[in-house]
C-alpha positions as CSV (number, residue, x, y, z in Angstrom):
1,M,36.2,40.7,5.6
2,A,39.7,39.2,5.2
3,V,41.4,36.2,6.7
4,N,45.1,35.3,7.1
5,I,46.1,31.6,7.5
6,T,49.1,29.5,8.3
7,I,49.0,25.8,8.7
8,R,50.7,25.5,12.1
9,A,49.6,28.9,13.5
10,L,46.6,29.4,11.3
11,H,45.8,33.1,11.1
12,Y,42.5,34.3,9.7
13,C,41.7,37.9,9.1
14,F,38.3,38.9,7.7
15,D,36.6,42.2,7.2
16,N,32.9,42.3,8.3
17,S,32.3,46.0,8.0
18,F,29.2,46.6,6.1
19,S,30.7,49.2,3.8
20,M,33.3,47.0,2.1
21,G,34.3,43.5,1.1
22,H,30.9,41.8,0.8
23,I,29.7,39.7,-2.1
24,P,26.1,40.8,-2.3
25,T,24.7,37.2,-2.3
26,K,24.8,34.0,-0.3
27,G,26.3,30.7,-1.0
28,A,24.7,27.7,-2.8
29,A,21.3,26.9,-1.4
30,V,21.1,23.4,0.2
31,G,18.0,21.5,-0.9
32,V,16.4,18.1,-1.2
33,H,16.4,16.0,-4.3
34,F,13.7,13.4,-4.3
35,L,15.1,10.5,-6.3
36,P,12.8,7.4,-6.1
37,V,15.6,4.8,-5.7
38,S,15.4,2.1,-3.1
39,K,11.6,2.5,-2.4
40,R,11.8,6.1,-1.3
41,R,8.7,5.9,0.9
42,I,8.3,9.4,2.2
43,Y,4.7,9.0,1.1
44,A,2.9,8.1,4.3
45,E,0.8,5.1,3.0
46,L,1.3,2.1,5.3
47,L,-0.1,-0.6,3.0
48,A,2.2,-2.3,0.5
49,N,0.7,-3.2,-2.9
50,R,-2.4,-1.3,-1.9
51,A,-4.0,-1.4,-5.4
52,F,-2.4,-4.4,-7.1
53,Q,-1.0,-2.2,-9.8
54,G,2.3,-3.9,-10.5
55,S,5.3,-5.7,-9.0
56,N,9.1,-5.7,-8.4
57,W,11.7,-6.8,-10.9
58,N,15.4,-6.5,-11.5
59,T,17.7,-6.1,-14.5
60,T,20.8,-8.1,-15.1
61,V,23.3,-8.9,-17.9
62,L,22.5,-12.2,-19.5
63,P,25.0,-14.2,-21.5
64,D,24.8,-13.9,-25.3
65,Y,22.5,-10.9,-25.1
66,N,23.4,-7.2,-25.7
67,G,23.0,-4.9,-22.7
68,S,20.7,-5.6,-19.8
69,L,17.4,-7.4,-19.6
70,I,14.8,-8.2,-16.9
71,G,16.3,-11.1,-15.1
72,V,13.9,-11.8,-12.1
73,S,10.4,-10.6,-11.5
74,E,7.8,-11.2,-8.8
75,N,5.5,-12.1,-11.6
76,P,7.5,-14.6,-13.6
77,V,5.0,-14.8,-16.4
78,E,4.4,-11.0,-17.0
79,P,7.2,-8.8,-15.5
80,V,5.9,-5.8,-13.6
81,A,2.3,-7.2,-13.7
82,P,0.1,-7.4,-10.5
83,V,0.9,-9.8,-7.7
84,L,-0.5,-10.6,-4.3
85,T,2.7,-9.7,-2.5
86,A,2.0,-8.4,1.1
87,W,-1.5,-9.9,1.3
88,A,-2.6,-13.1,2.9
89,A,-5.9,-14.9,3.8
90,I,-7.1,-15.4,7.4
91,G,-9.2,-18.5,8.3
92,N,-9.3,-22.0,7.1
93,G,-10.4,-22.2,3.5
94,T,-10.5,-18.5,2.9
95,R,-9.3,-17.9,-0.7
96,I,-7.6,-14.8,-2.0
97,T,-6.9,-14.3,-5.7
98,L,-6.3,-11.5,-8.1
99,D,-9.4,-10.3,-9.9
100,R,-9.6,-8.4,-13.2
101,F,-13.3,-9.0,-13.9
102,H,-14.4,-6.2,-11.6
103,P,-12.1,-3.2,-12.4
104,L,-12.5,-0.3,-10.1
105,S,-11.6,2.1,-12.9
106,S,-9.6,2.2,-16.1
107,A,-6.6,3.3,-14.0
108,I,-7.1,0.5,-11.4
109,P,-8.2,-2.6,-13.3
110,T,-7.0,-5.2,-10.8
111,G,-8.3,-6.0,-7.4
112,I,-8.6,-9.1,-5.2
113,E,-11.4,-11.7,-4.9
114,I,-12.1,-13.1,-1.4
115,D,-14.0,-16.3,-1.3
116,F,-15.3,-17.8,2.0
117,P,-16.1,-21.5,2.2
118,E,-19.6,-22.9,3.0
119,D,-18.3,-24.0,6.4
120,A,-16.6,-20.8,7.4
121,T,-16.6,-20.0,11.1
122,G,-14.8,-17.8,13.5
123,D,-12.5,-15.0,12.5
124,V,-12.0,-14.9,8.7
125,G,-10.7,-12.3,6.2
126,F,-7.4,-11.1,5.0
127,Q,-4.4,-9.0,6.1
128,N,-1.6,-6.8,4.8
129,Y,1.9,-6.9,6.2
130,G,2.8,-3.4,5.2
131,W,6.2,-2.4,4.1
132,W,8.0,-5.0,6.2
133,G,5.7,-4.2,9.0
134,M,4.0,-1.0,10.2
135,N,4.3,1.3,13.1
136,V,1.4,1.4,15.6
137,E,1.2,4.2,18.1
138,P,-1.5,6.4,19.7
139,Q,-2.7,8.5,16.8
140,Q,-5.5,8.5,14.2
141,Y,-5.2,6.1,11.3
142,N,-7.5,6.8,8.3
143,V,-8.8,3.6,6.6
144,S,-10.5,3.3,3.3
145,F,-11.1,0.6,0.7
146,Y,-13.5,-0.2,-2.2
147,V,-15.7,-3.3,-2.2
148,Q,-18.2,-4.9,-4.6
149,G,-20.4,-8.0,-3.9
150,N,-21.0,-11.1,-5.9
151,Y,-24.4,-11.8,-7.4
152,P,-26.1,-14.2,-6.5
153,R,-23.9,-15.4,-3.6
154,N,-24.3,-12.2,-1.6
155,Q,-27.9,-11.5,-2.6
156,A,-30.1,-9.9,0.2
157,N,-27.2,-9.9,2.6
158,T,-25.8,-7.0,4.7
159,T,-22.2,-7.2,5.8
160,T,-20.2,-6.1,8.8
161,F,-16.6,-5.3,8.1
162,T,-14.1,-5.2,11.0
163,V,-10.8,-3.5,10.4
164,S,-8.0,-3.7,12.9
165,L,-4.3,-3.3,13.6
166,R,-2.8,-6.4,15.1
167,S,0.6,-7.9,16.1
168,N,1.8,-10.3,13.6
169,L,3.6,-12.2,16.4
170,T,1.0,-12.5,19.1
171,G,-2.3,-11.6,17.4
172,E,-2.9,-8.8,20.0
173,V,-5.4,-6.2,18.6
174,F,-4.1,-2.6,19.1
175,A,-7.1,-0.9,17.5
176,S,-10.4,-2.0,15.9
177,S,-13.4,-0.5,14.2
178,Q,-16.5,-1.9,12.6
179,I,-18.4,-0.8,9.5
180,T,-21.8,-2.3,10.1
181,N,-24.8,-3.5,8.1
182,V,-23.4,-2.6,4.7
183,S,-25.5,-3.5,1.6
184,V,-22.7,-4.2,-0.7
185,P,-23.6,-3.3,-4.3
186,F,-23.2,-5.8,-7.2
187,I,-22.8,-3.4,-10.1
188,D,-20.2,-0.9,-8.8
189,H,-17.8,-0.7,-6.0
190,V,-18.6,1.3,-2.8
191,Q,-15.9,3.1,-0.9
192,L,-16.0,2.4,2.9
193,S,-14.0,4.5,5.4
194,T,-13.3,4.5,9.1
195,T,-10.7,5.5,11.6
196,L,-8.5,3.5,14.0
197,H,-7.2,4.9,17.4
198,P,-4.7,2.7,19.2
199,N,-4.3,3.6,22.9
200,C,-0.8,2.2,23.2
201,T,2.4,1.8,21.2
202,A,3.1,-1.6,19.8
203,P,6.3,-3.1,21.1
204,N,7.7,-3.5,17.6
205,S,6.7,-2.8,13.9
206,N,5.9,-6.5,13.1
207,N,2.2,-5.6,12.8
208,T,-0.5,-6.1,10.2
209,F,-3.7,-4.4,8.9
210,V,-6.6,-6.8,9.0
211,V,-10.1,-6.8,7.4
212,S,-12.1,-9.5,9.1
213,F,-15.6,-11.0,9.3
214,D,-17.7,-13.3,11.4
215,G,-17.3,-16.6,9.5
216,D,-20.9,-17.7,10.2
217,A,-22.2,-14.4,8.6
218,V,-20.2,-14.6,5.4
219,K,-20.0,-18.4,4.7
220,G,-20.3,-19.1,1.0
221,Q,-20.0,-15.5,0.0
222,T,-17.6,-13.7,-2.4
223,Y,-16.3,-10.1,-2.3
224,Y,-14.2,-8.0,-4.7
225,F,-11.9,-5.4,-3.1
226,S,-9.7,-2.7,-4.5
227,L,-7.6,0.3,-3.6
228,F,-7.0,0.1,0.1
229,S,-5.4,2.9,2.2
230,L,-4.1,3.1,5.7
231,M,-2.9,6.6,6.5
232,P,-1.3,7.6,9.8
233,E,-1.1,11.3,10.8
234,T,1.0,13.0,8.1
235,F,3.5,15.9,8.1
236,M,1.6,19.1,8.8
237,G,-1.6,17.1,8.6
238,T,-1.7,17.4,4.8
239,P,-4.2,14.9,3.3
240,N,-2.5,12.1,1.3
241,G,0.8,13.5,2.6
242,L,4.2,12.6,3.9
243,R,5.5,10.3,6.6
244,K,6.0,12.5,9.6
245,D,9.4,11.4,10.9
246,I,11.1,11.4,7.5
247,A,9.5,14.7,6.4
248,E,10.4,16.2,9.8
249,A,14.1,15.2,9.3
250,F,14.1,17.0,6.0
251,Y,12.3,20.0,7.5
252,D,14.7,20.2,10.4
253,M,17.6,20.2,7.9
254,N,16.4,23.6,6.9
255,P,16.4,23.1,3.1
256,S,15.9,25.9,0.6
257,F,14.3,23.9,-2.2
258,L,13.0,20.6,-3.5
259,R,13.9,19.1,-6.9
260,F,11.1,16.9,-8.1
261,P,9.8,14.5,-9.4
262,G,13.2,12.9,-9.5
263,G,15.9,12.0,-12.0
264,N,15.6,8.8,-14.0
265,N,12.0,8.6,-12.6
266,L,11.1,11.5,-14.9
267,E,12.3,9.7,-18.1
268,G,11.0,6.1,-17.7
269,F,12.2,3.1,-19.4
270,S,10.2,4.1,-22.5
271,P,8.3,7.1,-23.7
272,Q,5.1,5.2,-22.8
273,T,6.1,4.5,-19.2
274,R,7.7,7.8,-18.3
275,W,6.4,10.1,-15.5
276,K,3.3,11.8,-17.0
277,W,2.3,14.6,-14.7
278,N,-1.4,14.6,-15.6
279,E,-1.7,10.9,-14.6
280,T,-0.5,11.8,-11.1
281,I,-3.2,14.3,-10.1
282,G,-6.8,13.9,-9.1
283,P,-8.5,11.1,-7.2
284,L,-6.4,8.0,-6.5
285,I,-8.8,5.8,-8.6
286,D,-7.7,7.8,-11.6
287,R,-3.9,7.4,-11.1
288,P,-2.7,4.3,-12.9
289,G,0.8,4.3,-11.5
290,R,3.7,3.1,-13.7
291,P,6.7,0.8,-13.6
292,G,9.4,3.0,-12.2
293,N,13.1,3.1,-13.1
294,W,14.4,1.4,-10.0
295,G,12.9,-2.1,-10.0
296,Y,9.4,-1.5,-8.5
297,Y,6.0,-0.2,-9.5
298,T,5.0,3.2,-8.3
299,T,1.4,4.1,-7.3
300,Q,1.8,7.8,-8.1
301,G,0.0,8.5,-4.8
302,L,2.7,11.0,-4.4
303,G,1.9,13.1,-7.4
304,L,2.5,16.6,-8.7
305,L,0.1,18.3,-6.4
306,E,1.5,16.4,-3.4
307,Y,5.1,17.5,-4.4
308,L,3.8,21.1,-4.6
309,E,2.1,20.8,-1.2
310,W,5.3,19.4,0.2
311,T,7.2,22.6,-0.8
312,E,4.3,24.7,0.6
313,D,4.4,22.9,4.0
314,M,8.1,23.4,4.3
315,N,8.1,26.9,2.8
316,I,10.8,26.1,0.3
317,E,11.4,26.8,-3.4
318,R,10.4,24.4,-6.2
319,V,12.8,23.0,-8.8
320,L,10.4,21.4,-11.3
321,A,11.9,19.0,-13.7
322,V,9.9,18.6,-17.0
323,Y,10.1,15.8,-19.5
324,S,12.2,16.8,-22.5
325,G,11.6,14.1,-25.0
326,F,14.2,11.5,-23.9
327,S,13.7,8.2,-22.1
328,L,16.2,5.6,-20.9
329,D,16.2,2.0,-22.0
330,I,16.1,-1.0,-19.6
331,W,19.9,-0.8,-19.4
332,G,19.6,2.6,-17.8
333,T,21.5,4.7,-20.4
334,S,20.7,6.0,-23.8
335,G,17.2,5.3,-25.1
336,P,14.8,6.8,-27.6
337,S,14.4,10.6,-28.2
338,Y,11.5,12.4,-29.7
339,P,12.5,13.8,-33.2
340,L,12.3,17.5,-33.8
341,D,9.0,17.3,-35.6
342,R,7.4,15.7,-32.5
343,M,8.8,18.2,-30.0
344,P,5.8,20.5,-30.1
345,E,3.8,18.0,-28.2
346,I,6.5,17.6,-25.5
347,L,6.7,21.4,-25.2
348,Q,2.9,21.7,-24.8
349,E,2.9,19.0,-22.1
350,A,5.5,21.1,-20.1
351,L,3.5,24.3,-20.7
352,D,0.4,22.6,-19.4
353,E,2.3,21.3,-16.3
354,I,3.6,24.8,-15.5
355,E,0.1,26.2,-16.0
356,F,-1.2,23.7,-13.5
357,C,1.3,24.9,-11.0
358,M,1.2,28.6,-11.7
359,G,-2.0,29.4,-13.6
360,N,-4.8,31.4,-12.2
361,I,-8.2,29.8,-11.7
362,T,-9.5,31.0,-15.0
363,S,-6.8,29.2,-17.0
364,T,-7.5,25.6,-18.2
365,W,-5.1,23.8,-15.9
366,G,-5.2,26.4,-13.1
367,S,-8.9,25.6,-12.9
368,V,-8.1,21.9,-12.6
369,R,-5.7,22.7,-9.7
370,A,-8.4,24.8,-8.0
371,S,-10.9,21.9,-8.4
372,L,-8.5,19.7,-6.5
373,G,-8.6,22.1,-3.5
374,H,-5.8,24.5,-4.2
375,P,-7.0,27.7,-5.9
376,E,-3.9,29.6,-5.0
377,P,-1.2,29.2,-7.6
378,F,2.3,27.9,-6.7
379,D,5.2,30.1,-7.7
380,I,7.8,28.2,-9.9
381,K,11.2,29.9,-10.1
382,F,13.2,27.1,-11.5
383,V,12.4,24.6,-14.3
384,E,14.8,21.9,-15.2
385,I,14.6,20.6,-18.8
386,G,15.1,16.9,-18.7
387,N,17.5,14.8,-16.6
388,E,21.1,13.7,-17.2
389,D,20.7,14.3,-20.9
390,W,24.4,13.8,-21.5
391,F,23.3,10.2,-22.0
392,S,21.7,11.2,-25.3
393,S,23.0,12.6,-28.6
394,T,19.9,14.7,-29.2
395,Y,19.9,17.2,-26.3
396,P,21.1,20.2,-28.4
397,Y,18.0,20.4,-30.5
398,R,15.7,19.3,-27.7
399,W,17.2,21.9,-25.3
400,D,16.9,24.7,-27.8
401,F,13.3,23.8,-28.6
402,M,12.2,23.5,-25.0
403,Y,14.2,26.5,-23.7
404,N,13.0,28.9,-26.4
405,G,9.4,27.6,-26.2
406,L,9.2,27.8,-22.4
407,K,11.1,31.1,-22.2
408,A,8.7,32.7,-24.6
409,V,5.7,32.0,-22.3
410,Y,7.4,32.2,-18.9
411,P,10.3,34.6,-19.3
412,N,10.9,35.1,-15.6
413,I,11.6,31.4,-14.8
414,T,15.2,30.3,-14.5
415,Y,15.8,27.3,-16.8
416,I,18.3,24.5,-16.0
417,S,20.2,22.5,-18.6
418,T,20.9,18.9,-17.7
419,A,24.0,18.7,-19.9
420,Y,27.0,20.9,-20.7
421,N,29.8,19.2,-22.5
422,E,30.0,15.9,-20.6
423,A,29.0,14.0,-23.8
424,S,31.1,15.9,-26.2
425,A,33.6,13.0,-26.5
426,S,30.9,10.4,-27.2
427,Y,28.6,12.4,-29.4
428,G,30.8,15.1,-30.8
429,Y,28.8,18.1,-29.8
430,N,29.0,21.1,-27.4
431,I,26.0,22.7,-25.8
432,S,25.8,26.5,-25.4
433,I,23.9,27.4,-22.3
434,P,22.5,31.0,-22.5
435,A,23.3,33.6,-19.8
436,G,20.9,33.5,-16.9
437,A,20.4,29.7,-17.2
438,L,21.8,27.0,-14.9
439,W,23.8,23.9,-15.6
440,D,22.9,20.8,-13.5
441,T,26.0,18.7,-12.8
442,H,26.0,15.3,-11.0
443,H,28.9,13.8,-9.1
444,Y,29.0,10.4,-7.5
445,E,32.7,10.2,-6.7
446,E,35.5,9.3,-4.3
447,P,36.3,11.5,-1.3
448,S,39.5,12.8,-2.9
449,F,37.5,14.0,-5.9
450,F,35.6,16.4,-3.7
451,V,38.7,17.6,-1.9
452,T,40.7,18.3,-5.0
453,G,37.7,19.9,-6.6
454,F,37.5,22.5,-3.8
455,D,38.6,25.3,-6.2
456,F,36.8,23.9,-9.4
457,Y,34.4,26.8,-9.5
458,D,36.9,29.6,-9.0
459,N,36.7,31.6,-12.1
460,W,34.6,28.9,-13.7
461,Q,32.5,31.2,-15.9
462,E,35.7,32.9,-17.3
463,T,37.7,29.7,-17.9
464,T,34.8,27.9,-19.6
465,N,33.4,30.9,-21.5
466,N,30.1,30.6,-19.8
467,T,29.5,34.2,-18.9
468,G,26.3,34.6,-16.9
469,V,25.7,30.8,-16.6
470,E,25.3,29.5,-13.0
471,V,25.7,26.0,-11.5
472,F,23.3,23.6,-9.8
473,L,25.0,20.7,-8.1
474,G,21.9,18.5,-8.5
475,E,23.2,15.2,-7.3
476,Y,26.4,14.3,-5.4
477,S,27.8,12.0,-2.8
478,A,30.9,10.1,-1.9
479,L,30.1,6.7,-3.4
480,Q,33.3,4.7,-2.7
481,I,36.6,5.0,-0.8
482,D,39.6,6.4,-2.5
483,T,41.2,4.0,-4.9
484,P,44.5,4.1,-6.9
485,T,42.7,4.7,-10.2
486,G,40.1,7.2,-8.9
487,V,37.5,5.6,-11.2
488,V,34.1,5.0,-9.6
489,N,32.8,1.4,-9.9
490,F,29.0,1.5,-10.2
491,T,28.7,-2.2,-9.6
492,F,29.3,-1.4,-5.9
493,P,32.1,-3.9,-5.0
494,E,32.2,-4.6,-1.3
495,D,35.9,-3.8,-0.9
496,T,35.5,-0.2,-2.1
497,H,31.8,0.8,-1.9
498,I,30.5,3.0,0.9
499,M,27.3,1.5,2.4
500,Y,26.5,4.3,4.8
501,P,27.8,7.9,4.6
502,R,30.9,8.0,6.7
503,L,32.7,10.9,8.4
504,V,35.1,11.0,5.5
505,S,32.1,11.3,3.2
506,A,30.7,14.3,5.2
507,L,34.1,16.1,5.4
508,S,35.0,15.6,1.7
509,E,31.5,16.6,0.5
510,G,31.7,19.6,2.9
511,V,35.0,20.7,1.3
512,Y,33.3,20.7,-2.1
513,L,30.4,22.6,-0.7
514,L,32.7,25.2,0.7
515,G,34.0,25.6,-2.8
516,L,30.5,26.3,-4.0
517,E,29.7,28.6,-1.0
518,R,32.7,30.8,-1.7
519,N,31.6,31.2,-5.3
520,P,28.1,32.5,-4.9
521,N,28.1,34.3,-8.2
522,V,28.4,30.9,-9.9
523,C,27.0,28.2,-7.6
524,K,23.3,28.6,-6.7
525,L,21.9,25.3,-5.7
526,A,23.1,22.0,-4.3
527,S,21.3,18.8,-3.3
528,Y,22.7,15.5,-2.0
529,A,21.5,12.3,-3.6
530,P,20.0,9.9,-3.1
531,S,18.0,11.1,-0.2
532,L,16.2,8.0,1.2
533,E,16.8,4.3,1.6
534,D,14.5,1.6,2.9
535,L,16.7,-0.7,4.8
536,N,14.7,-3.7,3.8
537,W,14.8,-3.0,0.0
538,Y,17.5,-0.9,-1.6
539,N,19.4,-0.9,-4.9
540,W,21.6,2.2,-4.3
541,T,23.8,3.2,-1.4
542,P,24.9,5.4,0.4
543,D,21.9,7.5,1.1
544,M,21.3,10.6,3.3
545,V,18.5,9.1,5.4
546,A,17.9,5.4,6.1
547,F,14.7,4.0,7.6
548,D,12.3,1.0,8.0
549,A,8.8,0.7,9.3
550,D,9.8,1.7,12.8
551,P,10.4,5.5,13.1
552,S,12.9,4.9,16.0
553,H,15.1,3.2,13.4
554,T,15.3,6.3,11.1
555,V,19.0,7.0,10.7
556,L,20.3,10.5,9.9
557,S,23.7,10.0,8.3
558,A,27.0,11.8,8.7
559,S,26.2,13.5,5.3
560,Y,22.8,14.5,6.6
561,W,24.4,16.3,9.5
562,Q,27.0,18.0,7.2
563,Q,24.0,19.2,5.1
564,W,22.3,20.3,8.3
565,L,25.2,22.5,9.3
566,F,25.6,24.1,5.9
567,A,21.9,24.8,5.7
568,H,21.5,26.2,9.2
569,Y,24.6,28.4,9.1
570,R,24.3,29.6,5.5
571,G,24.4,33.3,6.0
572,T,23.1,36.0,3.7
573,Q,26.3,37.3,2.2
574,S,29.6,35.6,1.4
575,L,32.7,37.2,2.9
576,P,36.1,37.3,1.2
577,V,38.8,35.6,3.3
578,T,42.5,36.1,3.0
579,N,45.3,34.0,4.4
580,S,48.7,35.4,5.4
581,E,50.6,32.1,5.3
582,G,50.1,28.6,3.8
583,D,47.2,27.5,1.6
584,F,44.2,25.3,1.5
585,N,44.6,21.6,2.4
586,P,44.5,20.0,4.9
587,L,42.5,23.0,6.3
588,F,39.6,24.5,4.3
589,W,37.5,27.4,5.2
590,G,34.8,29.9,4.1
591,A,32.9,32.8,5.8
592,T,29.5,34.3,5.5
593,L,27.6,37.1,7.2
594,D,24.1,36.6,8.6
595,E,22.5,40.0,8.5
596,G,19.4,38.9,10.3
597,K,21.3,37.5,13.3
598,N,24.1,40.1,13.0
599,C,26.9,37.4,13.1
600,V,29.6,35.9,11.0
601,Y,29.8,32.1,10.3
602,L,33.3,30.7,9.7
603,K,33.2,27.2,8.5
604,V,36.5,25.3,8.9
605,I,37.1,21.7,7.8
606,N,40.2,19.8,9.0
607,I,40.9,16.6,7.0
608,L,44.2,16.0,8.8
609,G,44.7,13.4,11.5
610,D,46.1,16.1,13.8
611,S,44.7,19.3,15.3
612,I,45.7,22.6,13.7
613,P,46.1,25.9,15.6
614,L,43.9,28.6,14.3
615,T,44.1,32.4,14.8
616,V,41.3,34.6,13.5
617,N,41.6,38.4,13.3
618,I,38.3,40.3,13.2
619,P,38.7,44.0,12.6
620,Q,35.1,44.7,13.8
621,P,34.2,44.2,17.5
622,Y,32.3,41.0,18.4
623,H,30.8,40.2,21.8
624,S,30.9,36.4,21.8
625,V,32.0,33.4,19.9
626,N,30.5,29.9,20.0
627,G,30.5,27.0,17.6
628,T,29.2,23.5,16.5
629,I,31.4,20.6,15.4
630,L,30.9,17.4,13.5
631,T,33.6,14.9,14.2
632,A,34.2,11.3,15.4
633,A,37.0,9.0,16.5
634,D,37.7,7.7,13.1
635,L,37.2,8.8,9.5
636,N,35.3,5.7,8.7
637,S,32.8,6.2,11.6
638,Y,29.1,6.2,10.5
639,N,25.6,6.2,11.9
640,Y,23.4,3.1,11.7
641,I,20.3,1.7,13.5
642,Y,22.0,0.6,16.6
643,N,24.4,3.6,16.9
644,Q,22.6,6.6,15.4
645,T,24.7,9.2,17.2
646,E,28.2,8.2,16.3
647,V,28.6,11.2,14.0
648,I,26.3,14.1,15.0
649,P,26.9,17.9,15.6
650,K,27.9,18.9,19.1
651,P,28.3,22.3,20.7
652,L,31.9,23.4,21.2
653,N,33.3,24.2,24.6
654,I,35.2,27.3,23.7
655,S,36.9,29.4,26.4
656,T,35.5,32.9,26.2
657,P,38.2,35.4,25.2
658,A,39.3,37.9,27.8
659,P,37.3,41.2,27.6
660,A,40.4,43.1,26.7
661,A,40.7,41.1,23.5
662,Y,37.3,42.4,22.2
663,G,37.3,45.1,19.6
664,G,39.1,46.0,16.3
665,N,41.7,43.6,15.1
666,A,41.0,41.2,18.0
667,S,42.5,37.7,17.6
668,F,40.6,34.5,18.4
669,Q,42.8,31.5,18.9
670,W,41.7,27.9,18.9
671,D,42.9,24.4,17.9
672,V,40.9,22.9,15.1
673,P,40.3,19.2,16.1
674,R,41.4,16.4,13.7
675,F,38.9,15.1,11.2
676,S,36.3,17.8,11.8
677,L,33.8,20.2,10.3
678,T,33.3,23.2,12.6
679,V,31.1,26.2,12.3
680,L,32.3,29.2,14.4
681,Q,29.7,31.9,15.1
682,F,31.0,35.4,15.9
683,D,28.2,37.5,17.3
684,L,28.8,41.1,16.3
């Protein structure tokens, strides 16, 4: 297919005959990168601080000290240590304290002690406020917790536990359930479970989870609790799964892959606190959690198997990142690396992880996966070796060791390098990526960077001498407005930083993606980052999807909808496009063929403040044309809680061409609106 273009009377001509002109592949697959910044709570758990594993903190630059240090922590005595955040006592005299004398397990050593006074009466107990509230609606909520009694205070007693969902404003009870006549053990914990079934929707998300007792029945008694859980219905009903509204937003975007378990999250602030895959599998009582890289403790409830089930539920590919022997420091940049003589243990860890994913049930780790309820292996086509290793000086030997070792055992997997030559100026080395591997590049930039980089991947393999090497745009977003210097300021100054993805973000990112889509022999994968932002607690913006405890507040950004358009109208083959007059900018375009639907998608982005006439010549007959457009009144328009539809795709109202115009070399004419991303669909 060919396309002719002029700026004022834009003239496309593309050849969609199946015998010629096609590039036998499709453009870069749009996927999801799960980067655990800003409390990325796609995990459905509703209780905050459910197992008292750790706490929040932040890092800052302190005078007279080198680099960054922990400045403020919820636990001022021992940073990242357990706290009582999100929990509170109910009833006069009820006492709630942290307890380490009755550990649930070696992984969950801390719980809470609840002491009731001798004169307790009425409704007593304790409550959890959730993640700045919790949504209550008609559905089943699964409740569980562990409890142990005190000897001799609870001797010869049986206990009735009442669990409920209540309004934090009015005290209204939306759902309640009793676990009656429990003989609470003194030596070990017992796990108690029940379900809650609200019959109405709470008017807001300012609600609490309550465990309560009759004060007369528990006066003078003491209980030790640990590892609570309140799970609503999850995406696809998967146990220990994903929050439905957020997962459905990703699913509706039609992604092709998931990159997990994240970027910096993989590396940790030290080798000891990095993401260790084998500590994220199995029963929750055996998952210790860890201090993450973004200022909060992670429970690891969303572990390796849950990531794999996520991809299974969405029927998407897996891009598995494995630890490569490099961790960050608290400053967030270069930290310690494993020396070459210690790399065999890192390689073996990665081999074990891949075997857990792919191994049959007779293999060591495949049998472990089967014992956890998934005997069928997961297919892994992509393995990324590390994350952003341009921060280190050691990646050349670590990449070679890991690549050669993994390739020898799993030759059919495509391996991804997290560095090319970004660090050559700092560390004085170049990295040679073998043919058949991918390079993961990350770009948090200004809009103009993405626009001017439209043709960056044209002839990239030839100009960089990377024959056979392909590209994964693993993280990217428009982070700030255009500035005179073009230098991104990662301190996020208010005058230049973009808080929410704007229309200008979506259009500029779309221009860059068009550049990837028109180079399918080079560009294979692309994923926007970061993906999620809790509006009550964040340390990075902009993000693709913003949310709080109320699902009606989930905001799909302008960049989300740009991703949505590219993913839904991807096509199966890229088509060559020629222009008869003018050149790219301010209009950008790309075409693909969808063989399954027998249609051609023509993506057109206009970054100009005026409409531009468009003429498209199609040498093969088509019987209809329609389209979808993403635009708004202003380049700085964005979606937020109270205006979630400012920038959303809308169907075009295109006048149907006269029947006489159908057929070979027919022309389609249309004015491309200002500041817009349009997908035209020509049905053949």
